C-alpha positions in Angstrom: 114.7 100.5 161.0 111.6 102.0 159.4 109.7 98.8 160.3 110.9 99.1 163.9 109.7 102.7 164.2 106.3 101.9 162.7 105.8 98.7 164.8 106.9 100.6 167.9 104.9 103.8 167.5 102.0 102.8 165.3 101.2 99.1 166.0 98.1 99.0 163.8 100.0 100.3 160.8 102.8 97.9 161.7 100.5 94.9 160.8 100.5 96.1 157.2 104.2 97.0 157.2 105.0 93.5 158.6 103.8 92.0 155.3 106.7 93.6 153.6 109.2 93.4 156.4 111.0 90.3 155.1 111.8 91.9 151.8 115.1 93.7 152.7 116.5 90.6 154.5 115.7 88.2 151.6 117.3 90.6 149.0 120.3 91.1 151.2 120.7 87.3 151.7 120.8 86.9 148.0 123.3 89.8 147.5 125.6 89.0 150.4 125.2 86.9 153.5 127.8 89.0 155.2 125.7 92.2 154.5 122.7 90.4 155.8 124.5 89.6 159.1 125.8 93.1 159.5 122.4 94.6 158.8 120.8 92.2 161.3 123.3 93.3 164.0 122.7 97.0 163.3 118.9 96.6 163.4 119.0 94.5 166.6 121.0 97.3 168.3 118.5 99.9 167.0 115.6 97.7 168.2 117.2 97.4 171.7 117.4 101.2 171.9 113.6 101.3 171.7 113.4 99.4 175.0 110.4 97.4 173.6 110.7 93.6 174.2 107.8 93.1 171.7 109.6 95.0 169.0 112.9 93.2 169.5 111.1 89.8 169.5 109.3 90.7 166.3 112.6 91.6 164.6 114.2 88.3 165.7 111.3 86.5 164.0 111.5 88.7 160.9 115.2 88.1 160.3 114.9 84.4 161.0 112.1 84.1 158.4 114.0 86.3 156.0 117.1 84.0 156.2 114.9 80.9 155.9 113.0 82.1 152.8 116.2 83.4 151.2 117.9 80.1 151.7 114.9 78.1 150.4 114.6 80.3 147.4 118.3 79.5 146.6 117.5 75.8 147.0 114.6 76.2 144.4 112.1 75.0 147.0 108.4 75.1 146.1 106.3 77.9 147.4 104.2 75.4 149.3 107.2 74.1 151.1 108.4 77.6 151.9 105.0 78.3 153.3 105.1 75.2 155.6 108.6 75.7 156.8 108.3 79.5 157.4 105.1 78.9 159.3 106.7 76.2 161.4 109.8 78.3 162.3 107.8 81.5 162.9 105.3 79.7 165.1 108.0 77.9 167.1 109.9 81.1 167.6 106.8 83.0 168.6 105.5 80.4 171.1 109.0 80.1 172.5 109.4 83.8 173.0 105.9 84.0 174.6 106.8 81.3 177.0 110.1 83.0 178.0 108.4 86.3 178.5 105.7 84.7 180.6 108.2 82.9 182.7 110.0 86.2 183.3 106.7 87.9 184.1 107.1 90.4 181.2 104.0 89.0 179.5 100.7 88.0 181.2 99.4 84.5 181.0 96.4 83.6 178.8 93.9 83.7 181.6 95.1 87.2 182.5 94.7 88.4 178.9 91.2 87.1 178.9 90.2 88.8 182.1 88.1 91.5 180.2 86.2 88.6 178.5 85.7 86.9 181.8 84.4 90.1 183.3 81.8 90.3 180.4 80.8 86.7 181.0 80.4 87.4 184.8 78.2 90.5 184.0 76.1 88.5 181.6 75.6 85.7 184.2 74.6 88.3 186.8 72.2 90.3 184.5 70.5 87.3 182.9 70.3 85.4 186.1 71.4 82.2 184.3 71.1 78.7 185.8 74.1 76.8 187.0 74.4 74.7 183.8 74.5 77.9 181.6 77.0 79.5 183.9 79.3 76.4 183.7 79.1 76.5 179.8 80.0 80.2 179.7 82.9 79.8 182.1 84.1 76.7 180.3 84.2 78.7 177.0 86.6 81.2 178.6 88.8 78.4 179.8 88.7 76.6 176.4 89.6 79.9 174.6 92.7 80.3 176.9 93.7 76.7 176.1 93.3 77.2 172.3 95.3 80.4 172.1 98.6 78.7 170.9 96.8 76.8 168.2 95.0 79.9 167.0 98.3 81.8 166.9 99.8 79.1 164.6 96.8 79.3 162.3 97.1 83.1 162.3 100.8 82.9 161.4 100.1 80.4 158.6 97.5 82.9 157.1 100.0 85.8 157.6 102.8 83.9 155.8 100.5 82.9 153.0 99.5 86.6 152.4 103.2 87.7 152.8 104.4 85.2 150.1 101.7 86.4 147.7 102.8 90.0 148.2 106.6 89.7 148.3 107.3 87.2 145.5 106.3 89.6 142.6 108.4 92.3 144.2 111.4 89.9 144.6 111.3 89.2 140.9 111.9 92.9 140.3 115.2 92.5 142.2 116.2 89.5 140.0 115.4 87.0 142.7 113.9 83.8 141.2 110.7 82.8 143.0 108.3 79.9 142.5 104.5 80.1 142.1 101.8 78.4 144.1 100.4 75.3 142.4 96.7 75.4 141.7 94.6 74.6 144.7 93.4 71.3 143.4 97.0 70.0 143.2 97.6 70.6 147.0 97.7 67.4 148.9 98.6 66.9 152.5 100.6 63.9 153.8 98.7 60.9 155.1 100.6 61.3 158.4 98.4 64.3 159.1 95.4 61.9 159.1 97.1 59.6 161.7 98.3 62.5 163.9 94.9 64.1 163.9 93.3 60.8 164.8 95.8 60.4 167.7 95.1 64.0 168.9 91.3 63.3 168.9 91.8 60.1 170.9 94.1 61.8 173.4 91.5 64.6 173.8 88.8 62.1 174.5 90.7 59.9 177.0 92.4 62.7 179.0 90.9 64.8 181.6 90.0 68.4 180.7 92.4 71.2 181.6 95.3 68.8 181.8 98.6 69.4 179.9 98.0 66.5 177.5 94.5 67.5 176.9 95.6 71.1 176.1 98.3 69.8 173.7 95.8 67.6 171.9 93.3 70.4 171.5 95.9 72.7 170.0 97.1 69.9 167.7 93.4 69.5 166.6 93.2 73.2 165.8 96.3 73.3 163.7 95.7 69.9 161.9 92.1 70.8 161.5 93.2 73.9 159.6 95.3 71.8 157.3 92.4 69.4 156.8 90.2 72.4 155.8 92.9 73.3 153.1 92.7 69.7 151.9 88.9 69.8 151.8 89.1 73.0 149.7 91.5 71.3 147.4 89.1 68.5 146.9 86.2 70.9 146.2 88.3 72.7 143.7 89.4 69.4 142.1 85.7 68.4 141.7 85.1 71.7 140.0 88.0 71.3 137.6 87.1 67.7 136.7 83.5 68.8 135.9 84.9 71.8 134.0 82.8 74.3 135.9 83.2 78.0 135.1 85.8 79.8 137.3 83.0 81.9 138.9 81.2 78.7 140.1 84.6 77.3 141.4 85.1 80.5 143.4 81.5 80.2 144.8 82.0 76.6 145.9 85.4 77.2 147.4 83.9 80.2 149.3 81.1 78.0 150.6 83.7 75.5 151.7 85.4 78.2 153.7 82.1 79.3 155.3 81.0 75.7 156.1 84.5 74.7 157.3 83.4 71.9 159.6 82.1 70.0 156.6 85.1 70.9 154.5 87.4 69.6 157.3 85.5 66.3 157.1 86.0 66.2 153.4 89.7 66.9 153.8 89.9 64.1 156.4 88.2 61.6 154.0 90.3 62.7 151.1 93.6 62.1 152.9 92.4 58.8 154.4 90.5 57.4 151.5 92.0 59.4 148.5 88.7 60.5 147.2 90.4 62.2 144.2 91.6 58.9 142.9 88.1 57.5 143.2 86.8 60.3 141.0 89.5 59.6 138.5 88.5 55.9 138.2 85.0 57.0 137.4 
């Protein structure tokens, strides 16, 4: 209920509180599933009284993720698997809720949300007296941003869940809830299927017409899978640092550079998944 009040009345503070919002549900799930269900019912009723669709939607996602993490902790799943599954479920629920709210006209569509940005672009075109080619590039950037919003939301959810797991797991141990630890970054390895799906998404993006449904889907797949490839690239960079026994400070610097120059890191990740660069280093 405290989370509902904060999210409803102080949205900015709600972003911080949201990092801890799954704690009560996970603990209740381990104590008693019936208590979890009763608490969820009471909270949903309280959220309904606020009259805020956004708050109710947020609590639906929080309780779904709480139940999922609680169940996966009982199954002794790895923290990486918990991260992947919670991101998948949270992203699916969020995008589904957004689509429902847009279809019922309770939430504006992407191009309507970007109207302030489009206004700035129009003003820039008018003030700078840009040529036709430059105008088309700026207008296309607005359209591309609108198309990429779903993929960017998924990436944001993944980062949010990663930070959440880092914060809540030590707290859960205080309540006698067994939690796993993240493996070192150099041990992270994505499935080779990501390489194949990413290649298909690139091909579909090339052969389809811009602003079509298939083209939009391929672009968002490229964003999400590209994010996974960046993680794989960072894993390879860390692996090279560990193999060469570099000091931890140098490892942090190289990983940070990998984040800054993420296009190159994404390429490294793609090559590592496709060619298994780590095994090549081992053979040497």
